[in-house]
Structure formats: structure tokens, C-alpha cells
C-alpha positions as CSV (number, residue, x, y, z in Angstrom):
1,M,0.0,0.0,0.0
2,L,2.8,2.4,0.9
3,Y,4.6,1.8,-2.4
4,S,1.4,2.4,-4.4
5,L,1.2,5.8,-2.8
6,I,4.8,6.8,-3.4
7,R,5.3,5.2,-6.9
8,P,3.8,8.2,-8.8
9,L,6.4,10.4,-7.1
10,I,9.2,8.0,-7.7
11,F,8.3,7.8,-11.4
12,T,8.8,11.6,-11.8
13,L,12.5,11.0,-11.1
14,D,14.9,9.6,-13.7
15,A,15.2,5.9,-13.4
16,E,18.6,5.7,-11.7
17,T,17.9,8.5,-9.2
18,A,14.6,6.8,-8.4
19,H,16.4,3.5,-7.9
20,E,18.9,5.0,-5.4
21,A,16.2,7.0,-3.6
22,T,13.9,4.0,-3.2
23,L,16.6,1.9,-1.6
24,E,17.5,4.7,0.8
25,L,13.8,5.1,1.7
26,L,13.5,1.4,2.3
27,D,16.4,1.5,4.7
28,D,14.9,4.4,6.5
29,L,11.4,2.9,6.7
30,R,12.3,-0.7,7.2
31,W,11.0,-0.6,10.8
32,L,7.5,-0.1,9.4
33,I,7.7,-3.4,7.5
34,P,6.8,-6.6,9.5
35,R,9.8,-8.9,9.3
36,T,7.7,-12.1,9.2
37,R,9.1,-14.4,6.6
38,I,6.8,-16.8,4.9
39,R,8.5,-20.2,5.0
40,R,8.4,-22.5,1.9
41,P,11.6,-24.4,2.6
42,R,13.7,-25.7,-0.3
43,R,17.0,-27.5,-0.3
44,V,18.9,-26.5,-3.4
45,M,22.6,-26.6,-4.2
46,G,23.1,-28.2,-0.8
47,L,21.7,-25.1,0.9
48,N,18.5,-24.8,3.0
49,F,16.5,-21.9,1.5
50,P,13.8,-20.5,3.8
51,N,11.7,-20.0,0.7
52,P,12.3,-20.1,-3.1
53,V,11.8,-16.4,-4.0
54,G,15.0,-14.4,-4.3
55,L,16.2,-11.0,-5.3
56,A,18.3,-11.0,-8.5
57,A,21.7,-9.4,-8.6
58,G,21.9,-5.8,-9.8
59,L,19.5,-4.1,-7.4
60,D,22.0,-4.0,-4.5
61,K,25.4,-4.2,-6.1
62,N,27.4,-3.4,-3.0
63,G,25.4,-4.9,-0.2
64,D,24.6,-1.4,1.0
65,H,20.9,-2.0,1.5
66,L,20.6,-5.5,2.9
67,R,19.1,-4.3,6.2
68,G,16.1,-2.9,4.3
69,L,15.8,-5.6,1.7
70,S,15.9,-8.3,4.4
71,H,12.5,-7.1,5.6
72,L,10.7,-7.9,2.3
73,G,10.5,-11.6,2.8
74,F,13.1,-12.9,0.3
75,G,14.4,-16.4,1.0
76,F,17.6,-15.4,-0.6
77,I,19.3,-12.2,-1.8
78,E,22.0,-12.0,-4.5
79,V,24.3,-9.0,-4.3
80,G,26.6,-7.7,-7.0
81,T,27.8,-7.9,-9.7
82,V,30.9,-7.0,-7.8
83,T,34.4,-6.8,-9.4
84,P,37.8,-7.0,-7.8
85,R,38.4,-3.3,-8.2
86,P,35.9,-0.4,-8.0
87,Q,34.6,1.0,-11.3
88,P,32.1,3.7,-12.2
89,G,30.3,1.9,-14.9
90,N,29.0,3.4,-18.1
91,P,28.2,7.1,-18.5
92,K,24.7,8.3,-17.5
93,P,21.9,8.1,-18.5
94,R,22.1,4.3,-18.4
95,L,18.8,3.1,-17.0
96,F,15.5,3.5,-18.7
97,R,11.9,2.6,-17.9
98,L,9.6,1.3,-20.6
99,R,6.4,1.8,-18.6
100,R,3.8,0.5,-21.0
101,E,5.8,-2.7,-21.5
102,R,6.6,-2.9,-17.8
103,S,10.2,-3.4,-18.7
104,I,13.6,-1.8,-18.2
105,I,16.7,-1.2,-20.3
106,N,20.0,-0.8,-18.5
107,R,23.6,-0.4,-19.6
108,M,25.0,0.1,-16.1
109,G,28.3,-1.6,-16.8
110,F,29.1,-3.4,-13.5
111,N,29.2,-0.1,-11.6
112,N,30.3,-1.0,-8.1
113,A,32.5,0.0,-5.2
114,G,34.7,-3.1,-5.4
115,V,34.9,-6.3,-3.5
116,D,36.5,-4.8,-0.4
117,H,33.6,-2.4,0.1
118,L,31.1,-5.2,-0.2
119,L,32.9,-7.4,2.3
120,N,33.1,-4.5,4.8
121,N,29.3,-4.1,4.5
122,L,28.8,-7.8,5.1
123,E,31.1,-7.8,8.1
124,H,28.9,-5.3,9.8
125,L,25.6,-6.9,8.9
126,P,23.6,-8.3,11.8
127,P,22.8,-12.0,11.9
128,R,20.7,-12.8,8.8
129,D,17.9,-15.3,8.2
130,F,18.2,-15.5,4.4
131,I,20.6,-17.2,2.0
132,L,23.2,-14.8,0.6
133,G,24.6,-15.1,-3.0
134,I,27.4,-13.0,-4.3
135,N,27.6,-12.4,-8.0
136,I,31.1,-11.7,-9.4
137,G,32.4,-10.4,-12.7
138,K,35.5,-9.0,-14.3
139,N,36.6,-5.4,-14.4
140,L,36.2,-3.5,-17.7
141,S,39.9,-2.8,-17.8
142,T,40.8,-6.6,-17.7
143,P,41.0,-8.1,-21.2
144,V,38.6,-10.9,-21.8
145,E,41.5,-13.2,-22.4
146,R,42.5,-12.6,-18.8
147,A,39.0,-12.8,-17.3
148,L,39.9,-15.9,-15.3
149,D,42.3,-13.8,-13.2
150,D,39.5,-11.5,-12.1
151,Y,37.0,-14.3,-11.4
152,R,39.6,-16.1,-9.3
153,L,40.5,-13.0,-7.3
154,A,36.9,-12.1,-6.7
155,M,36.0,-15.7,-5.7
156,E,39.0,-15.9,-3.3
157,R,37.9,-12.7,-1.6
158,V,34.1,-13.5,-1.2
159,Y,34.4,-17.3,-0.7
160,T,33.8,-17.4,3.1
161,A,31.3,-14.5,3.1
162,A,28.9,-16.0,0.6
163,D,26.5,-18.9,0.9
164,Y,26.8,-19.4,-2.9
165,I,28.8,-17.6,-5.6
166,T,27.5,-16.7,-9.1
167,L,29.8,-16.3,-12.1
168,N,28.2,-13.6,-14.3
169,I,29.4,-14.1,-17.9
170,S,26.3,-12.8,-19.5
171,S,25.9,-9.1,-19.0
172,P,25.7,-7.4,-22.4
173,N,27.2,-4.2,-20.9
174,T,30.8,-5.2,-20.5
175,P,32.4,-5.5,-24.0
176,G,33.3,-9.1,-24.9
177,L,32.0,-10.6,-21.7
178,R,29.4,-12.8,-23.4
179,R,32.3,-14.4,-25.4
180,L,33.0,-16.3,-22.2
181,Q,29.8,-18.4,-22.9
182,D,31.5,-19.9,-26.0
183,D,32.7,-23.5,-25.8
184,D,36.5,-23.1,-25.5
185,A,36.4,-19.9,-23.4
186,L,33.8,-21.3,-21.0
187,R,35.8,-24.5,-20.7
188,Q,38.9,-22.6,-19.8
189,L,37.1,-20.4,-17.3
190,L,35.3,-23.3,-15.5
191,E,38.5,-25.4,-15.4
192,G,40.3,-22.6,-13.7
193,I,37.4,-21.7,-11.3
194,T,36.9,-25.3,-10.2
195,E,40.6,-25.7,-9.5
196,T,40.5,-22.5,-7.4
197,R,37.4,-23.7,-5.6
198,K,39.2,-26.9,-4.7
199,Q,42.1,-24.9,-3.2
200,L,39.7,-22.7,-1.3
201,Q,37.7,-25.7,0.0
202,D,40.9,-27.3,1.3
203,R,42.0,-24.0,2.9
204,H,38.8,-23.2,4.6
205,Q,37.3,-26.7,5.0
206,V,34.0,-25.6,3.4
207,Q,32.6,-25.9,-0.1
208,R,30.6,-23.0,-1.5
209,P,28.2,-23.8,-4.3
210,L,28.9,-22.2,-7.7
211,A,26.2,-21.0,-10.1
212,L,26.6,-19.8,-13.7
213,K,24.4,-16.9,-15.0
214,V,23.7,-17.1,-18.7
215,A,22.1,-14.9,-21.3
216,P,18.7,-15.4,-22.9
217,D,20.2,-14.9,-26.4
218,L,21.5,-18.4,-26.7
219,D,20.7,-20.8,-29.5
220,G,20.1,-24.5,-29.1
221,D,23.7,-25.5,-29.8
222,Q,25.0,-23.0,-27.2
223,I,22.6,-24.3,-24.6
224,A,23.7,-27.9,-25.2
225,V,27.4,-26.9,-24.9
226,I,26.8,-24.9,-21.7
227,A,24.7,-27.7,-20.1
228,D,27.3,-30.3,-20.9
229,L,30.1,-28.1,-19.4
230,L,28.1,-27.6,-16.2
231,H,28.0,-31.3,-15.8
232,E,31.7,-31.8,-16.7
233,Y,33.0,-29.3,-14.2
234,G,30.5,-29.9,-11.4
235,I,28.8,-26.5,-11.3
236,D,26.1,-26.6,-8.8
237,G,23.4,-24.3,-10.3
238,L,22.3,-22.3,-13.4
239,I,20.7,-18.9,-13.3
240,A,18.7,-18.3,-16.5
241,T,18.5,-15.6,-17.6
242,N,20.3,-12.2,-17.7
243,T,19.0,-9.4,-19.8
244,T,18.4,-9.6,-23.6
245,L,19.7,-7.6,-26.5
246,D,16.6,-8.6,-28.6
247,R,14.1,-5.7,-29.0
248,S,11.3,-7.5,-30.8
249,A,9.1,-7.4,-27.8
250,V,9.4,-3.6,-27.5
251,A,9.6,-2.7,-31.2
252,G,8.3,0.8,-31.8
253,H,8.9,2.1,-28.4
254,P,10.8,5.4,-28.4
255,L,13.5,3.9,-26.1
256,A,13.8,0.6,-27.9
257,E,17.0,1.4,-29.6
258,E,18.8,2.5,-26.4
259,A,21.9,0.3,-25.9
260,G,21.8,-2.1,-23.0
261,G,20.0,-5.2,-21.7
262,L,16.3,-5.4,-21.7
263,S,14.5,-6.9,-18.6
264,G,11.0,-7.1,-17.2
265,A,7.9,-8.4,-18.8
266,A,9.4,-8.1,-22.3
267,L,11.8,-10.8,-21.4
268,R,9.2,-13.2,-20.1
269,D,8.7,-15.5,-23.1
270,R,12.3,-15.9,-23.9
271,S,13.2,-16.6,-20.3
272,R,10.6,-19.3,-20.2
273,E,12.0,-20.8,-23.4
274,V,15.6,-20.9,-22.2
275,L,14.4,-22.5,-18.9
276,V,12.6,-25.3,-20.7
277,R,15.5,-26.0,-23.1
278,F,18.1,-26.1,-20.2
279,R,15.8,-28.3,-18.2
280,E,15.4,-30.7,-21.1
281,R,19.2,-30.9,-21.5
282,L,20.1,-31.1,-17.8
283,G,17.3,-33.3,-16.6
284,D,17.0,-33.1,-12.8
285,S,20.8,-33.1,-12.2
286,I,21.4,-29.4,-11.8
287,P,19.0,-26.9,-10.3
288,I,17.9,-23.9,-12.3
289,I,17.1,-20.5,-10.8
290,S,14.7,-18.8,-13.2
291,V,14.7,-15.0,-13.6
292,G,13.3,-12.7,-16.2
293,G,9.7,-11.4,-16.4
294,I,8.4,-13.0,-13.3
295,D,5.8,-10.4,-12.2
296,S,2.9,-12.3,-10.7
297,P,2.0,-15.3,-8.6
298,E,0.7,-17.0,-11.7
299,E,4.0,-16.5,-13.6
300,A,6.0,-17.7,-10.5
301,R,3.9,-20.9,-10.4
302,L,4.5,-21.5,-14.1
303,R,8.3,-21.2,-13.7
304,F,8.2,-23.9,-11.1
305,E,6.0,-26.1,-13.3
306,L,8.5,-25.6,-16.1
307,G,11.4,-26.9,-14.0
308,A,12.8,-24.0,-11.9
309,S,14.0,-24.9,-8.4
310,L,14.1,-21.3,-7.3
311,I,13.1,-17.9,-8.9
312,Q,14.4,-14.4,-8.7
313,I,12.7,-11.1,-9.3
314,Y,14.0,-7.6,-9.9
315,S,12.3,-5.4,-12.6
316,A,8.9,-6.4,-11.4
317,L,9.6,-4.8,-8.0
318,I,9.7,-1.4,-9.8
319,Y,6.2,-1.8,-11.2
320,E,4.5,-4.1,-8.7
321,G,6.2,-3.0,-5.5
322,P,7.8,-5.1,-2.8
323,G,4.5,-6.7,-1.8
324,L,5.0,-8.9,-4.9
325,V,7.3,-11.1,-2.8
326,R,4.6,-12.0,-0.3
327,R,1.9,-12.4,-2.9
328,I,4.0,-15.0,-4.7
329,L,4.8,-16.8,-1.5
330,R,1.2,-17.0,-0.4
331,A,0.3,-18.5,-3.8
332,I,2.9,-21.4,-3.9
333,N,3.3,-24.5,-1.7
């Protein structure tokens, strides 16, 4: 109810200013939000999730707002994408609302304060009752050919702070990043990452699950290759999908040609399709976290029916408000 009252005011601001202001407001008003979490337990990737509805990476890149976000009822929250070194991201404006299509275009470019800032925030966080994922990526200044160096460094830094770690190789806003989804490049990355995880597991005597986040703009052959490599290297989960470069769902919109990734309702059909294709290829062996266009209890139920183990939301929060989390949870078993 509160969000429905303030949304018209928020929408008078440009999208990025509104994003920041809303998170600050949530932090300030979190005491007004009952902290009762609806329990729908799931065991996924060897972790006990209080419920299967999570916040996708990108909303809180630096873990600055976990105190406020933790009041919304999520069973898990994924922060990031975080890179080894701070970086400003792409020039503004870089975030655009497509209101009629209930979608968003962003070209943020992994803007974040760096892994040390994130870890400092987590160190001062009170005891939490949700699963924490940390989404890692490479710095813009690091050549794609040396991306493994950045992923290794970031994983070493966040290993003990995260409940699970996501390798983001699918953002369209870091030049060349999606080339890491190609067969040889992905094989090299996963080989290096699994070696590093084994070293970290031996050092810390704990194994953190690894998930891979992929793009929706994959063809059948690419899906088959990625699925097989997930099996080969023992990756624990798949997050499908990131934002799309395809504009067919928003053709004719004045902002349709803005560079960046498209998310929200316009991504819904493609996200469903990729979920189904990966589930067919993977069988029941690797859990899939479905994200992209989930904006109602009905859509959430459908994703579970199509084979998702967990779901994440992001863009729908902008249009539906934070009450969407509880509406979904009340509608599922």
C-alpha cells in the first residue's frame, strides 16, 4: 500500500535516481515493515533456503541495503555484480523505464564500489535469516583473455562471506563478456574456477556452491554446450537468464534502440523458453534459478512447473512493488 502511494512520485524522477532514492527510503522505513518471513523451505545446491523467492543481482550491487531488503520476505538475496576493483560503470543516463511494456533497459556496466567495500558491509551486517549469494564479474579494464584472473581473485575474496557464488558471464554491458559463454572460453574459465574452488575448499574446509548466470540470447547448440560443461565441471546451479539484446518485444517504443540489456515483462517468453531448453538438457541433475519477467504469482507458479527450483525477481519490483514477494509466496506451496 505504501509503495502504491509513493510510486507516482518515484516515477517523476529519472530511473537511476529513483532506484537509489527508493533503496534509501527502504532503509529508513524498514522498521515499518513486518519482518515475518513466509516459510516455503527448499533444499537447493546443498543449501537450505527459507523460501524459493529471491532478489536477483543488480538491485543492490554493493550490499549497501541488505538491512532494508531483508524485511521484504526474500528467501535469498544475491548482491553484485561485484568486481575485484571499484569501477564507475558506463556514462549516465544508463537506466530507462519502458512503462507500457513494464520493462527496463540498462547499460550500467558493472558499476560497483569493489569487493572490499562489499565485504566491509557484510562484516557489519547483523545475523541474517536469508541465503546470501554474491555475483562476481570481471573489471572493464581486464582483457577478456585474462578474465579468469578477475574471477579467481573475486572468488577468493568472497568465498567465506557467501552462501553461494555466481559467475556472471552474460551481461551485455561489458564488452566481450558474453564471449565467455563460447565453448573453449567457458571450458577454460570453468576449469580454472573449479581448481580455485578446490584450493579454497581445502584451505577453509568448506565448499561453496557455484552457479553460472547465462544470457537469454542463446541458440540450441549453445545451450547444449553450456549444459554439458556444467556437468563436466561440477557446477552446482544455473541462473537463467540475464537481460536480452533482442528488441522484438518492444519494437516501436521510443526507447527501444537504447543500448543495453532489456529486462522485465518483455523478457518473459524468452526466459521461459531458455528455462525449458536447459531443463530438457540437464534433466534433474542441476537446479535452475529462473529469472526474467516474473511479475505475478501465476508466472511464478508457471516457472516452477517448467522446472525451476528457485526464482528471482528484480524489474517487477519497480512496477509491482515489494508486496509482490509475499503475494507470490502465499500462492505457492
